[in-house]
Steps between C-alpha positions, in 0.01 A plus 500: 500500500708363232384504140383159363485401137207322355539219251281229345559137636376200318440212741338165506149538659563208730825651626331833544230337712770344728660840531165654585435249771856532650448877506160473661656262765759769586260800469678642202375599147602289212726771386656538836550120522683490157722785617577309827588183302716685249677693781565193705635310197733784419619525857564114521699516187699794631389718202403805711733774579695456818416736787766643714483401871566775755747420770 
């Protein structure tokens, strides 16, 4: 398992409530949902390292 770094996040309580509900709808933790959202945003913005495709 890869190492993960902890950090403090200040977030509006109403926004957090929406994230918590979204996470519950998709059977994820709030932390897992935030990781999913950030990963998807990075992927959509093409900010993740490119993976080589095997021929």
